[in-house]
NUTORRO-790213 format. One record per residue (C-alpha): x, y, z. Coordinates in steps of 0.05 Angstrom, whole numbers, plus 5000, padded with zeros to 4 digits. Layout:
XYZ
...
//
This chain:
505425876592
506725656663
512725806703
514825406763
519925526811
523025046871
522425546934
521225397007
516624907041
512225507055
511825676980
513224986940
511825266869
509725946841
505425976784
504726526734
498126226703
492426116756
489325406741
483225516705
478725046749
479625536809
476926246818
480926746781
481627196842
482027136920
481627696966
486827327011
491927346962
499227446962
501127997016
507428387035
510227757069
509527287016
512227766966
518727947003
519727247016
518127066936
523127616922
528527306965
527026506941
525626646863
531826726824
533227386790
533127206721
525626856730
523727576768
523027916695
518227366667
511027636658
504227246641
501627576575
502428326567
501828346648
508328716686
513528236708
513627746769
518328226801
514728866791
508728546824
512728236883
516028906898
509229336893
505528816938
511528796983
512129636991
503829786990
499929487039
493929597000
496229146937
495828386940
497327946886
491727456858
492426726871
487426206859
483026106917
484125426951
481425117014
488724777035
495525107054
499025476992
503225076952
501725406888
501326166876
498226526814
500527216790
497027516738
494128146772
493528486834
487628626883
488429366909
484729656967
483830436950
477330686961
479331316918
479830866856
473230666859
470331326856
474231616805
469632086765
470532046681
474932506653
469832596592
464133136591
456932856571
454533556549
447233606522
444733076484
445433206400
438233496370
438932886322
436432336379
429732646370
428632426308
431231726323
428431066340
427930756411
433130216386
437130766356
437431156419
438530586469
445130406420
446931136425
446731106504
449830416509
455830746465
456231306504
456630886575
461230516547
465831126528
464831366594
467030716630
473330656588
475131316608
474531176690
478430426667
484030906639
484331386701
484730766747
490130496705
494231096703
493031156777
495830476797
501530526756
504731196790
501531046854
503830316861
509630226811
506129696773
509230056707
512429486663
505729196632
506229136559
499129346558
494129536603
489629016647
484428646602
479428746658
479129196713
473229056759
470329176835
470528576865
468728376943
474028356992
474628087063
468628357099
464828537037
469329107030
470129266951
477729176921
480029346852
482028766811
486628856755
488128206711
491128046655
489027516611
//
């Protein structure tokens, strides 16, 4: 699905799906100024559009406009911005990067003593996956409530730490 709207010369079009040939995030994505301008220029009926299960365009833009630590994705480009991809956000919130898991690992089960190395490896891989999912759920819950990104039909497909400007880590929430 690709939706485009004519807007001002500075933002000639808005596009919900990033160009697949471009990187899927950019640390200099849509900022509060861009979002405020887009909220005025995009027809109100189009603010309800979304990419797959993502939040609506309006929700993304209102969050970006209200919170300086939230920026919208857009395909990275060398030239002036004429298209903006909105399928997720980059969030500069160090606390989200350091969330502790909400699961108790406890003591290791005694049956592991009788397992092969391959079985133990698979058990630990599964356990690590559960912890990772727990942290992702907490991060998504925090983003929904802190930044008002709350009308997604499903949690993000990916939540990843990515380098921002100056190497500072940001969290990237992205819906495929």
